[in-house]
N, C-alpha and C positions, 0 to 999 in steps of 0.2 A: 318737548318734544321741537326739532326744527332742524331742517337742513335747507342751507342755504348754497347760494353764488353771487358771485359778485354786482352790484347793480352798478349801473351806467349811465342812468338818465332819470327821468321825470317817473317817479313811481306811482301806483295804483295797489290799494286793498282791497279784495271784498272781504269784508270783515263781519264778524258774528253770524256764521257759516253753522247752523245745526249740524248737519250730516254734509260733510264732503265725499266726494268720489273724485280719488286722486287717480284711481288704476294703476296704481302701484302699491302691491302688497309689502314692500319695507316700509311704506308710510304707514301703515295703517292697516284696520282689521281686514280679513279674508283677501279673495284674489281682488275684489274691488279697492283694496285698499281704504278703508273707510274710514275717516278723524272726525271723531264730534270736537263740536265747540273750536271750531278752526278758522285761520285767516290763510287767504293767500296775495301774495304779494307779486305786481305783473311789473317790470322794467319792458320799454319798447317792445311789448307784445311778446314776454317771455317771462315766463315763472321762475324767479330767483328765491322765495320761502315759502315753503308752507309749514305751518305751526298754529299754538293756540291762537284762539280769539286776543285780541286788542292790539294786533301787530300796527305799526306807523308807518304811512306815507304820505307823499304829495295829496294825494285826490282817494276819496274813500268812499268804496259801494256799499249799504248796510244791507246783508242780508235779510237781517230781522229773523233769524235762527233758521231760515228756510234752508232746503238740501240743494247744493252746488254742485254738479259735475263737468265733467269735458265738453266741448262744444262737440256736437255729431259729425262723423265722418260718413258722409253719404259716398260709396265707393262706386256707384252705377247710376248714372243718369242718362237722359236723350233730351235736354234741355232747349236746344237750338230747332226749332219749330214752328212753322205758321199753321193757322187752323187749329180744328181739335175734329173730336170722333164721336161724339155725342149720341149721335144718330145709331153711330155703332154698337156705342155701350147700352143703349136704350133696347136694342136688340137682342143682344147677349145677352140681357137681363131677362129677356120674354123666352131665351130658350137655341138660340143660336149661339154654333160653338165658336171658339177663336182658330182660326190659323195662321195668325199674321201677316192675312192678306192685305190688310189697310193697310200695312206701311205704305203702301202706293199713292193714297191718298193723302197721306201727310207728305208725299217724296213731291207730290205735283205743288201742293199749297208752297211749300219752302222753297222749291224752286221759283215760284211767280212773285213771292215776297224780296222786297228791297232790301240792302244790308242794314241800312237804317231801321227799318221793321224789326227784322231777325234781332236785332241786338237791342231792340226797346222789349221785344218782348222777353228776351234772355235775362235784362235787368230787372222785370216784374218778378218773374219766378225764382230769382235769384235772392231780391228780397224777401219774397214770400217763406223761402227754406231762411232765410236767417231770422225771419222772425218767429219761424219754428223750433231755432235752438242748431241747425247745421253752419256750423262754420269751417268746412273744407269739404268738397267736393268735385267731383269726377266729372266731366260732359264727355260726349259722347259724338261725333258725326253720325252720319248714316240716313239722314233723309232728304241727302242732294242725291247720291249715286250716280254721278259722274263728277267728270276732273274737277270742270268749276266749281261746281257747287258743293263739293266735298272740301275743297282748299277754304273757299270761302266759308263752310260751317266752322272752321278748325280754327280761323283766324279769326272769330268772333268768340269761338270760346276761351281761346287763348287767352283772347284779352280780359278776360274775369277769374282764368286758374290755371295752373300750371299742369292738374289732372284730365289735359285734353288728349280724347281717343280717338284715333282714326278708325272707323268703322264701315269701309267702304262695301265691305262681305257683309250688309246689314241686308239686304234682299235682291232678287234679280230685278232690272228696272226693266220696265216695258220694253225698251226698244231692244232688248237681248232677252226676249222670249225665245225659248228654244235652245240657247247659244252660252246656258253657264259658263263652260270654260274660257269661251272668247272673253266674258265680263270679267274672269278673276283674273286672267292675263292680262287686261288693265289695268285692275287693282292693283296687282302687283307689281306693273311697271311705271306709267306713267304717272299713275293716279299718287301710287304710294311715294314715288320719286320728289312729288310736289307738295304733298301733305305732310311728309316725314318732317320738316322744319316748322310746323306746328301744331306736333302730337308727341306726348311722352309715352304713349302706347298703342297698341294696337289691337283690335278685336274682331271676331268674326262669328257670325251666327252660324251653329251648327245644327242642323235641326233640318227634319223632311220639309219640303216646302222650300229650304232655305240652300244653305249648301253642305255638300258631306264632307265627311272627315279629310279628304285625300285632296278637296277644294281649300277646306278651311287651314289644313296643313302648310298646304302651297303661300297662304297668306301669311299664317305665322313665320314661316321660314323666311318669306322677304322682309316681313316689319324685322325680325332680329337682326338680318343682313344689311337692315337701316338705320340699326341703333336704337331701336324701338322697343320696350318691354312687350309683355304677350298676358293677352287676359284672351277669353273665350265666352261666347252665350253655349249653355249648353244643357240637354236634358231638360226641355221647358215642357215639350208637347207630349214627350213618350220617351223611352227608353232608348238610347241611342249611344255613340262613340265619342260623344264631347268628354265626357270627367277623363275617359282613357285617354285620350288626345292630349286635354289638356296638361294633366299629369307628366304626360310623356315627353312633349314639347316644354315642360319646366313653364307653365305661365302660372302668373302673379296668382289669379283668380279664378274661377270657371263660378258663372253666376245661371243662377234659375237652379240647377238641382234638384228639381221637383221629383224626378223621376231617377232613383240609384237604387243601382241592383247592389248585393255585398259586396262583390269586388269592387263595385265604384266605392262604397264607401274603406273600403280596405287600402283601394289605391291612395285617396285621399290622406289617408290618418299615416300611411308612409311614405309621404310626400310634403313639400314646402307650399304644394299649392291650397289657397285660400277656399272653401266651399261659403260663397254667396249667395245668400238666399233672400228672394224679393216675394215677402207674402204680402203687400199689397196686388203683386200681379194676379197672384194665383185668387184672392180677395175678388178682383176686377174679371178674371176671366173664368170665374168657375172651377177652376183646375183644382185637384185634390192638395194640401197641405203638406210640403214634406216633413217627414219625421224627422227634426232635425236630432232628437235625442241619439237615434244611432248613431250621428256623425260625429256629436259629442262623443258619446261613452267611447266610441272607437279612436278617439285622440285628436281628430283633424282638428285644425284651427275653422272656425266660424265666424262669418260676416254675415249683416242684415244691412240693406241698401234699401231706397226706396223705389226706383226703375224709373223714375219721373219720367212718362211720356205721355202722347194722347191718347193712345189705342188701348195700351193693356194695364196703366197704373198710371192714372194723371194725380198724381198727390207729391208733395215737398213733405210729409208729413212724417219724419221718425218716431216720433212718440207713437202716431199708428201702426206703424211696423212693429214696434214693439210689442203693443197691446195685441196684435195678432199672432206674433211668436207665440208668446206666452198662453195664448188662449187655444191657438190650433198647433203648434210645431211640437209642444213640450217640453218646451224652454222653462225653465227657473225666469225670475224678473232681473237677478243676477245676471245670469248670461246673455239674457236679451241687451242689456245695456252694455255689457262688456262687447257685444258685438257690433254695437254701431258707434263704438267707441275704438277699445283697442282693435277689434274686430277689423272695423273700416280699414284701421290705419293701416294692417300687416295685408288688407288686400291691396292697397296702394303700396305697398313696402314702405312706410314712413315710420321714422320711431318719434319724431316730433310733436305728432297731433293725436290725440287720444286720449290724452292725460295730463294729470295736473301735478306735474311734480316738478323740482328744479329742473331747468334746461328744457324744458317743455314751450309750446306755443301758449300763451296766456288768453286760451280760448274756452271760457265758461259759460254754461247755462246755469240761470238763479230760475228755480222753481218756486211756483207758488203753493209749496207743499212741503212737507218737514220731511220726508224721504222717497226715493227713485221711486219706492212701490208704488207709489201712486199713480207712474207714467201708465202700468196697467189695471191699477187699482180703478181710476177714474178715467176709461175711456173716450175720447172724443172732446173731453173737458181742456180747453186753451191753460195750461199750465206754467208755459213759458212765461215767466215773467221779465227774464232781459236777457239777451244773448251778447256776450262781451267777448268782442274780438271782432276782426271783418272777414268777410265772408266772399274772398276774393283771389289774387295771386299770392305766389307763395310757395315756398315747399323748394324739392328739385326741379 
């Protein structure tokens, strides 16, 4: 076996792979395209060959019979922030409900922080995510909530990833209390105009206590007119219009999806909108876990992301999210691994990441385990031996 493209520069081979997850069914067994006793050759950060162990290259990484899989694609994070909300988390574990109001605490801390400090904190979080196997990451603004700080957040994010998202419609800032429509007007006008050059996506929080369907539709329509792709937070705290709005507007992804009606599931299955689950958020907020089985069985595309943020999901571990999805969301291990690779790529409308096949990005995770099953079988154990490939800019 062996599919190749023409090499152009210095080559790297990951060799003696016991079990290779290619995410390409044409290359191997099952939906994950599993190849046993394999090698992957990479040139200039692009996979040029997948085949039997023993391939030759300028540089060699010996997997020692371990499992290798594509680098994780984390399609939903809020990594540009200052401060933490450990006290809020502690109170929640003692029984206080989550309502999203703590976003304002992070907004105050983020506004007060220097640009250099925000960039330093982001670099630390990105390094942590990379050690945990993430090689492609989306980063939202949303803790500035004024024109200057939203633009600043996006400038910082865009320096590290092409997948930057404008989330001015995250929560109503204190200075606009009681004037949500006025704030949405600012978001759709000056804030968007200045933010758009630094973003690939626009997003909004469609939820009771945040913004209603009409306000979110206005933000999405304005973002589309500015040339941005569309994303949406929806159905996190209860049943609501978020999923239906996302499908109606043609969003690439609707994220959270904790509360789904039968109509929501049907709408997702009939659309190209990805249902992105954020199980670490449900863990941290004590919300019920969504039943991903319903969505998968209906035929919808599913992703899993970390939602790393200081209030409701302060983790960069996609392995942890996999374990939660398998344990509490009725997903198989294969489905959960697909959701953090090809699923995350679909949520970002990317075909170059989330797989290890000729022409894809040469981003890989080498486990300290013989198979991907150990990601759920051994929860909490640091099984990522090595992450191959950068976590940074690239892509569209």
